[in-house]
Structures are given as C-alpha cells and as structure tokens.
C-alpha positions as CSV (number, residue, x, y, z in Angstrom):
1,M,126.4,116.7,129.3
2,A,127.3,121.1,130.3
3,G,125.3,122.9,131.5
4,D,125.0,125.4,128.2
5,P,122.4,126.1,125.7
6,G,124.4,124.5,122.9
7,S,124.5,121.0,124.5
8,G,120.7,121.0,124.8
9,W,119.7,121.8,128.5
10,R,117.5,124.8,128.4
11,R,116.9,124.3,131.9
12,I,118.9,122.4,134.7
13,I,116.5,120.7,137.2
14,V,117.9,119.1,140.7
15,H,115.7,117.0,142.2
16,A,117.3,116.0,146.0
17,D,115.8,113.2,148.5
18,M,117.4,112.8,151.5
19,D,117.8,108.1,151.8
20,A,115.8,107.5,154.1
21,F,115.8,110.8,156.6
22,F,114.5,110.3,159.6
23,A,115.9,106.8,160.1
24,A,119.2,108.1,158.6
25,V,119.8,110.8,161.6
26,E,119.2,108.5,164.4
27,L,121.8,105.9,162.8
28,L,124.4,110.0,162.6
29,D,123.4,110.1,166.6
30,R,123.2,106.1,167.5
31,P,126.1,104.9,165.1
32,D,126.1,101.8,167.3
33,L,123.0,100.7,165.3
34,R,124.5,100.8,162.0
35,G,123.7,97.6,160.1
36,R,120.9,96.9,162.2
37,P,117.7,97.0,161.7
38,L,116.2,100.5,162.7
39,I,112.4,101.5,163.3
40,V,111.4,104.9,163.7
41,G,108.1,105.3,165.9
42,H,106.4,105.1,168.9
43,P,106.6,101.6,170.8
44,G,103.1,100.0,171.1
45,A,101.2,98.3,169.6
46,R,98.5,100.8,168.5
47,S,101.1,102.8,167.0
48,V,102.7,103.4,163.6
49,V,105.7,103.6,161.8
50,T,107.3,106.9,161.1
51,T,109.9,106.0,158.8
52,A,112.5,102.5,158.8
53,S,115.9,102.2,157.6
54,Y,116.9,100.0,154.4
55,E,117.8,97.0,157.0
56,A,114.2,97.3,158.2
57,R,112.4,98.0,154.8
58,R,114.2,94.5,153.9
59,F,112.1,92.4,155.9
60,G,108.8,94.4,154.5
61,V,108.5,96.9,157.2
62,G,107.5,100.4,155.7
63,S,106.0,104.2,156.2
64,A,102.7,104.0,158.2
65,M,102.7,100.6,159.0
66,S,101.3,99.9,162.3
67,M,104.3,98.5,164.8
68,A,102.3,95.1,165.5
69,V,102.7,94.2,162.3
70,A,106.3,95.7,161.4
71,M,107.3,93.9,165.2
72,R,105.9,91.0,163.5
73,R,107.6,91.3,160.6
74,C,111.3,92.0,161.9
75,P,111.0,91.5,165.8
76,E,115.1,92.2,166.2
77,A,114.2,95.9,165.0
78,V,115.3,98.7,167.1
79,V,112.7,100.9,167.8
80,L,113.1,105.0,168.3
81,P,110.6,107.7,168.9
82,P,110.6,110.1,166.4
83,R,112.4,113.7,167.5
84,F,111.5,116.4,165.1
85,Q,113.5,119.0,166.1
86,R,116.4,117.3,165.5
87,Y,115.2,116.5,162.5
88,K,114.3,120.1,161.4
89,E,118.4,121.0,163.1
90,I,119.8,118.5,160.0
91,S,117.3,119.4,157.4
92,S,118.0,123.4,157.5
93,R,121.2,122.2,157.1
94,V,120.6,120.3,153.9
95,M,118.7,123.1,152.7
96,E,121.6,126.0,153.8
97,V,123.8,123.0,151.2
98,F,120.9,124.0,148.4
99,S,120.5,127.2,148.7
100,S,124.9,127.8,148.4
101,F,124.7,126.1,144.9
102,T,121.5,128.9,143.6
103,P,118.8,130.9,144.9
104,L,116.0,128.7,143.5
105,V,115.2,126.3,145.8
106,E,112.1,124.8,146.5
107,P,111.6,122.5,149.4
108,L,108.6,119.5,149.3
109,S,109.8,118.4,153.0
110,L,112.0,118.2,155.6
111,D,114.3,115.8,153.2
112,E,113.6,117.2,149.8
113,A,114.1,120.0,147.8
114,F,113.6,121.0,143.7
115,M,116.7,123.7,143.0
116,D,117.1,125.1,139.2
117,M,120.7,125.0,138.7
118,S,120.1,126.6,134.9
119,G,123.1,129.3,134.3
120,T,124.5,128.4,137.5
121,A,128.9,127.8,136.8
122,H,129.1,124.2,138.7
123,G,130.4,122.8,135.6
124,S,128.5,119.4,134.0
125,P,125.0,118.2,135.5
126,E,126.9,115.1,136.4
127,E,129.9,116.5,138.3
128,L,127.3,119.2,140.2
129,G,125.4,116.1,141.2
130,R,128.5,114.9,142.7
131,K,128.8,118.7,144.3
132,V,125.7,118.3,145.8
133,K,125.8,115.1,147.3
134,E,129.2,115.8,148.7
135,R,128.2,118.7,150.4
136,V,125.7,117.5,151.7
137,F,127.5,114.7,152.6
138,E,130.4,117.3,154.6
139,A,127.7,119.3,156.1
140,T,125.5,116.4,157.6
141,G,127.3,113.5,157.4
142,L,123.9,112.0,155.6
143,K,123.4,110.3,151.4
144,V,121.5,111.9,149.1
145,S,119.9,110.5,145.9
146,V,120.1,113.2,143.2
147,G,118.1,113.5,140.1
148,I,118.9,115.8,137.2
149,S,116.8,116.6,133.8
150,A,115.7,120.0,132.1
151,T,112.0,119.7,133.8
152,K,111.0,118.9,137.6
153,F,108.8,115.8,136.9
154,V,111.9,113.6,135.2
155,A,113.9,115.1,137.6
156,K,112.5,113.6,140.6
157,V,111.6,110.3,138.4
158,G,115.1,110.3,138.8
159,S,115.6,111.1,142.0
160,D,114.1,107.8,142.9
161,H,116.2,105.5,140.1
162,R,118.8,104.7,142.1
163,K,118.0,105.2,145.7
164,P,120.0,104.5,148.5
165,D,122.8,107.0,147.4
166,G,122.3,107.4,143.7
167,L,122.8,110.0,141.1
168,T,120.6,109.7,138.0
169,I,121.3,112.6,134.8
170,V,118.6,112.2,132.2
171,P,119.8,115.0,129.5
172,P,116.3,116.7,127.7
173,D,117.2,114.6,124.3
174,E,117.2,111.2,126.9
175,A,113.7,112.2,128.9
176,R,111.4,110.2,126.4
177,A,113.7,107.1,126.2
178,F,114.3,106.9,129.9
179,L,110.0,107.6,131.0
180,E,109.1,105.0,128.2
181,P,109.7,101.5,129.4
182,L,108.4,102.9,133.1
183,P,105.5,101.4,135.0
184,L,102.3,103.4,135.1
185,R,102.0,104.5,138.9
186,R,105.8,106.1,138.4
187,L,103.5,109.0,136.5
188,W,102.2,112.1,138.9
189,G,99.0,111.4,139.9
190,V,98.4,107.9,138.8
191,G,96.6,106.0,141.5
192,P,95.2,102.9,141.2
193,K,91.6,103.8,139.9
194,T,94.0,105.9,137.0
195,E,96.2,102.5,136.4
196,A,92.7,100.8,135.9
197,R,91.3,102.7,133.7
198,L,94.9,103.1,131.3
199,L,95.2,99.6,131.4
200,D,91.7,98.9,130.0
201,L,92.9,101.1,127.5
202,G,95.6,98.6,126.6
203,L,98.7,101.1,127.9
204,R,101.2,99.6,130.0
205,T,103.9,102.0,130.4
206,I,104.9,105.5,130.8
207,G,105.7,105.1,126.7
208,D,102.3,104.0,125.7
209,V,100.7,107.3,127.3
210,A,103.4,109.2,125.9
211,R,101.9,107.8,122.1
212,A,97.8,107.4,123.2
213,S,95.4,109.8,121.6
214,P,94.7,112.5,123.8
215,T,91.3,112.7,122.8
216,L,90.6,109.2,123.9
217,L,92.7,109.8,126.8
218,A,90.2,112.9,127.4
219,S,87.3,111.2,126.8
220,S,88.1,108.5,129.6
221,L,90.1,110.9,132.1
222,G,88.6,114.2,131.4
223,Q,91.6,117.3,131.6
224,Q,94.0,114.5,133.7
225,G,94.2,112.9,130.6
226,P,96.2,115.3,128.2
227,H,98.2,116.1,131.4
228,L,99.3,112.5,132.0
229,I,99.5,112.3,128.1
230,H,102.3,116.2,128.5
231,L,104.5,114.2,131.7
232,A,104.7,111.3,129.8
233,R,106.4,112.9,127.1
234,A,109.0,114.8,129.4
235,E,106.8,118.1,129.1
236,D,106.9,119.8,132.1
237,P,107.2,123.5,132.6
238,R,106.6,124.3,136.0
239,E,109.3,126.4,137.4
240,V,111.4,126.2,140.5
241,I,109.4,128.5,142.4
242,P,111.2,129.4,146.5
243,H,110.0,130.7,149.2
244,R,109.7,131.2,152.9
245,E,109.0,129.0,155.9
246,A,105.7,128.7,155.4
247,Q,103.5,130.5,158.7
248,S,100.4,128.9,157.5
249,V,99.5,125.7,155.6
250,G,95.6,125.8,153.5
251,S,93.6,124.3,150.8
252,E,90.9,125.6,148.9
253,E,88.6,124.2,146.3
254,T,86.2,126.2,143.4
255,L,83.6,123.9,143.2
256,E,82.2,123.0,139.7
257,K,78.7,123.6,141.4
258,D,77.3,125.8,143.9
259,V,76.2,124.5,146.8
260,I,73.7,125.6,150.0
261,G,73.8,124.6,153.5
262,A,75.9,122.8,156.3
263,E,75.2,119.4,154.7
264,A,76.7,120.1,151.4
265,I,79.5,122.5,152.6
266,R,81.4,119.3,155.2
267,P,82.3,116.9,152.4
268,Y,84.6,119.8,151.2
269,L,85.7,120.7,154.6
270,R,86.8,116.9,155.1
271,R,89.4,117.2,152.0
272,A,90.4,120.3,152.5
273,A,91.5,119.1,156.1
274,D,92.5,115.7,154.7
275,K,94.8,117.9,152.2
276,V,96.0,120.5,155.2
277,A,96.9,117.7,157.8
278,E,99.0,115.5,155.2
279,R,100.9,118.6,154.3
280,L,101.5,119.3,158.1
281,R,102.9,115.6,158.9
282,R,105.3,115.8,155.6
283,H,106.9,119.4,157.1
284,G,107.2,118.0,160.5
285,V,104.8,120.8,162.3
286,V,101.2,120.9,164.1
287,A,98.8,124.0,164.1
288,R,97.2,125.9,166.7
289,G,94.5,127.8,164.6
290,V,92.4,126.1,162.2
291,R,90.6,129.1,159.5
292,V,87.9,128.3,157.4
293,K,86.8,130.5,154.2
294,L,83.6,130.8,151.9
295,K,83.0,132.6,148.8
296,T,79.3,133.3,148.0
297,A,78.2,132.5,144.2
298,D,78.6,135.7,143.7
299,F,82.2,136.2,145.0
300,R,82.2,138.1,148.5
301,I,84.5,136.5,150.8
302,H,83.7,135.0,154.5
303,A,86.3,133.7,157.3
304,R,86.2,132.6,160.6
305,Q,88.8,131.3,162.6
306,T,89.5,129.5,165.8
307,R,92.2,128.4,168.4
308,L,92.5,124.5,168.7
309,S,92.9,123.3,172.5
310,R,95.9,121.3,171.3
311,P,98.5,121.7,169.1
312,T,97.4,119.0,165.8
313,D,98.2,117.5,162.7
314,G,95.7,115.1,162.7
315,S,92.5,115.4,160.1
316,A,90.6,114.6,162.6
317,P,90.8,117.9,164.8
318,L,91.0,120.2,161.6
319,Y,88.1,118.8,160.5
320,D,86.3,118.8,163.7
321,A,87.0,122.8,164.5
322,A,86.2,123.4,161.0
323,V,82.7,122.0,161.3
324,G,82.3,123.9,164.5
325,L,82.9,127.0,162.8
326,L,80.1,127.0,160.4
327,G,77.5,127.7,162.6
328,S,79.2,131.1,162.2
329,F,78.7,131.8,158.6
330,D,74.8,132.8,156.9
331,L,75.3,129.5,154.9
332,G,71.3,130.3,153.9
333,E,73.5,131.6,150.6
334,A,75.4,129.8,147.9
335,M,78.4,129.2,147.8
336,R,81.0,128.7,145.2
337,L,84.3,128.1,147.1
338,V,85.7,126.2,150.6
339,G,88.6,126.4,152.2
340,V,90.5,125.2,155.6
341,T,93.9,127.1,156.6
342,A,95.8,126.3,159.7
343,F,98.0,128.2,160.8
344,D,100.0,129.6,163.7
345,L,102.3,126.4,163.1
346,A,105.3,125.2,165.5
347,E,107.4,122.1,166.1
348,P,105.7,119.5,167.4
349,T,107.3,119.3,171.1
350,A,107.9,117.0,173.5
351,P,104.4,117.1,175.3
352,V,102.6,117.7,172.2
353,Q,103.2,114.4,170.7
354,G,102.1,112.2,173.8
355,E,98.5,114.0,172.9
356,L,99.5,113.3,169.2
357,F,100.1,109.4,169.5
358,G,98.5,108.7,173.0
359,P,94.5,108.9,173.6
360,D,93.5,107.7,169.0
361,L,95.9,106.2,167.3
362,S,93.1,104.1,165.2
363,R,92.6,108.2,163.7
364,R,96.7,108.4,163.4
365,R,96.9,105.4,161.8
366,L,94.9,105.8,159.1
367,D,96.3,109.3,158.3
368,G,99.8,108.0,158.1
369,A,97.9,105.4,155.6
370,M,96.6,107.6,153.7
371,D,100.1,109.8,153.6
372,A,101.6,106.1,152.1
373,V,99.2,105.7,149.7
374,R,98.6,109.2,148.1
375,A,103.1,109.1,148.2
376,R,103.5,106.4,146.5
377,F,100.4,106.1,144.0
378,G,99.5,109.9,143.4
379,A,97.1,112.4,145.0
380,G,93.9,110.7,144.1
381,A,95.0,107.7,144.4
382,I,92.5,107.3,147.9
383,R,89.4,109.0,149.3
384,R,87.0,108.8,152.0
385,A,83.7,107.5,151.0
386,S,82.2,110.7,152.1
387,E,83.5,112.0,149.0
388,L,81.8,109.3,147.1
389,E,78.2,111.0,147.6
C-alpha cells in the first residue's frame, strides 16, 4: 500500500471529515456532558437542530429536524446554542494540520477537506491516514474519519464508511469492488428521483450502474447517465484545488434557452439564491450584500448590487434582495445567463444570531431541511415547485 508509482497509486487523495463537529467541540469544552445526548441548536419548539451528538442520533435526532420533534424523541438531551466563532477557531487548527502534510488542501466546509498527498513522504496510505488522525487529535482533542483512495469520489465514500473515528483505505485496484455492493444513494448526485429512475431500469447497486449501458442511462438521465457510470467505475479525474477563504459566494447558470423579462428570470434567481444560501450555511458565514449578474444573448454582462439591512445566510432574504435589483436592469433584452453572488462575508455574531433564528424560523427550518436532504441525497434531490414550471 505504499504511495509509490509501482504500487498502483497514481494519486493519493485523502478526504477527512470531522465527526459530529459542532457537537464534538461543545463536548470538548464541556467534558461533564460526555456520554449524554447533546443537541446543538437554539432552544425553543420552533427552532431547528444544527447538529446532534452520536448519543442523540441513536434516538433518531438529526440535523434540520425541528427542536420540538427532537425533544420528543430525546427528552433528556442537553441543548446548547451554536457558537460559530468557536467552531471556526477549531476549524482553523484542523486546516493547519492538513496543510502541514501538503499544500494541496481543498476545504469543503468547516469540518471536511480533500488533500492530495501524491508524492509526499509520509509512508504508506495507511500510515498517512493514521498520522492525519493522530495530529488532528493532538491539535484539537477531536476525532476525524479519513478515507484514502486514488479519486475524490472513492475517498469521500471511504471517510463515511466507518464513522465515527474511521479509517478506510481503498487501493486503486480495489475501488470498483469496494463500490460494487453500495446502494445507489451513495453515488454523488443521486437523489430520490434519480434513484427511482435507476431502480426502474433494474439497477440496485453502484455495481449495477458500473455495468450499465451508457446509451441506456443517457436515454433515461441525459448527460447525468454517463457521469454516474464513470463514478460507479471509480473514474473521477477531478483535481484537489486549494483555495483561500472566500470573500464571496456565487452561483450562476447559463440557460438552455434565452429568457426575457422579470417573470422568466425570477425562477433562476430563486435557484441561485438557494444554492448560495446553502453554501453560506455550510461554511458558517453570513453575507452583508447581494449582487445580480445577467448576460445578454449577445454576451454583454450587466451587474447590480445592494447592501442588506442585516447579514443573512437565508435563501429568502437573498432572493428578495435579488428580485429587488431587477428593476435597475433593462429586461427587454434576451438573457442567456443569470447569477447571484453573496459578498462581504462575515462570521455570525451574537446579535445577528438573534435575527437569524428569531422572527422567521419557518423559513430557516425549510432551508435547514433542504440542506439535509441535499447533503444526504445530492444537490438535485429536492427542488422548489417554482423550478418545475
């Protein structure tokens, strides 16, 4: 299992994912609560669960669940409000550990990252994985699950394979066999709708997808079909791309057909706002401003931006601000691209949290529920009805 070319390890890709991160940080600071079920979230029946310890998960408590339901399932749970500043502090230590192994670190959120360890002198993949786990624990007192393989996709599946505190090594020549028996939902991008289509085709496992006809899947799923076959065959050429902390988060879409007018543009603003808001929440930051970008059919780009009355990570405020900017564009032209960017990012401070979780919790619960579904089943697993029109 050494990482030299002769062993078949063309690349060594590591995915590291902290175990129940927010809850683990709280237990680190409150060791007296160890062994007790813990829920991180603002108290109150109308609030939502941010995350839960493994002890609470045994009772069926999960992220984005309403606090009322969570407390019915686990009435003895301790509830602590989230402390994003503390989580970012610990996250910085974790990322420093990762960077001590390689400069090629691609953070996905506060608690997980990809690393490209190809060519590094840290021993075999198994030795490397153990070193990562040991150094994270030494630096933070927390445990991390690690998956190592030759591709991003297999490494990420591996990190989730033996949670918590897991270490899974999948050599390149064993990757297809490792994926073979896993359920369809473990494929990136497979949500309930796509899973149903695959089941209708008689496919039950990732191995079935790997052996499927590309033509058959393309006829049923379009371009997604061949992509899923590549993943199922452990073929994932994507590189680990290091990046500095983002100063903005955006989403834009080139449309299949040009559109004209505010009515036609709004659904795309809604979809972009949902994506941007989910990324803000995943990174534990809020935005103070919103920018809308439109590209005309003849490739001219126009952009307008505005400041928000209060920082937010919610889809609805981002969408409302984006719609408000449409009046400053000439919408009589055909548009081929629509984008939304949240800028001037900041950590949620205590006063802001009161606004985030206060007057409009139903919207936040919806955002949280959509996050949870997408995290488990893929980005396309849930859509708003307005997107179907």
